[in-house]
C-alpha angles and dihedrals in degrees: 000000000000091000097045120104112263116234127206111291093019134101129207091231092053092049091050092048092049092049091049092049092051091045090054090045090051092051090048094050095042092047092050094046092044093053092046093047092060087071125174121050093344093060102039129051114232093245091052091047090052090050091050090051090051090051090052091048089056089050094252111138118215128199133227091253091051089050094047126088088207108118089202093058092045091049090047090054091047090056095043090051088065095052122093119246093017092119090233094112091056092049092045088053091051091049092048093050091047089050091049091050093048092051092046091052090059088069096037102264132118113213138134090212120036102216127172087260090059091049092047091051090051092049092051092048093049091046090056090048093052091046093052095046094044092051092064098038136064133211110243111221094221130168093268093055093047092050091049093050094046091048091050093048092049093049093048090050094049102039106018132077119269091253093051092046091052092047093053095043092049093052093046092049092047092052095047092047088067093060115126121177091347097309142084119224120253089240092057090046092054093047093052093044091053092044093052090047091055091048091051092049093047100052132077092192106113094201092050091049088052094052094044092047091053091049092052093046092050093053093043090051088051090054089049088057093044102047114115118254090244092056098035097094094048092045095050091045092052091046091052093048091048092051090051092049092051090047095057100035091102090057091050092050093051097048118090093186103037091254109133119217112247089196095057100045096082093061092052093049091049090050092050095044112041089183096053091124088064103029099040091229096262122248093337089051090055092048092047091055091045089052093049096047104035113015108045122073106263093199113074121220088252090066091095098145093051092046091051091050092051092044089050090051091053092047096048096263095287097134093054090050094050097247135104105241100169143033123233089262091056090049089052091049092050090046089054091051095047091041090051090058098042093046099040128115088230090057091052091048094051091050089054098038105026137243111212093180091067090058090061089049091058096048098084094052097092088058100036097054098053089043090053090050093050092046090053091050090053 
């Protein structure tokens, strides 16, 4: 560009800068497309492939741009998602509903939108299950339970306030007073569990919540050990579903439409499972990672330069060259075409299986884009 003749209204510095910008843009686009076109094991890390397979198993479709590590492709998708008629809104809706269904299934419900009604129905169903199972089982007051209760009472007396120590000691004494033949009835267990739950919910004292939570966990663990073999599977299943429901209840409360936020789930799972780094967090942990990697927009609103580059690529590069090459209708049409590729099943398959021919197609881009810019300048 620096050696080209300068026409009226142009400057050699501007021509050089424009050519450099398009050269960099061409390298970015070609690099992204070339990496993506390799497909298969060369384009996707094993851990990412496994996560994509988990997403598919939950019924959550992913796109080629979501599978790709190419920032250009991901930026391109982010821009296309904002354009009308691109098909992205429909796919995003399908992904959101699939995500909602997958989360709902972790606590035993089937729903495209997880409303408060859905959560309330799950809570009632699980309550009936616990009541029925508790009624025919007893909590064995074994050595582990006694050690846990004595340790908790001692800690509350030594480190807690006098009121908190009395509250813990009173609940422990009340529970043990119901012991008959080395066990406490399931009815008494349920009553205490509900009572402690109400006390936890009704206090703002962090220390008191801690002591009460430990008391409840100790007694629940004892019931886990005491449950009959015939009821063990149903009991553990209900316990797991209840934990999952409690984990996501904040998301349900914050959603006006029943759509759960994929971006916020990870924080809730980490808060509920302090050992998530080692346990994985179960099904909700999988869904949280799927939401973080595939379902939230990877390009922040501050990524203006990248969005403009992608928008310029869709519109034929006119914005970067300082001209208006397309109308809004043409932009919409191009968005539909690009969106159709990025969101297609074929695109997903080639990312997973490979398409070497596409790599050759992307190779001339670093040369074509600067040439096109210089030709336009002339």
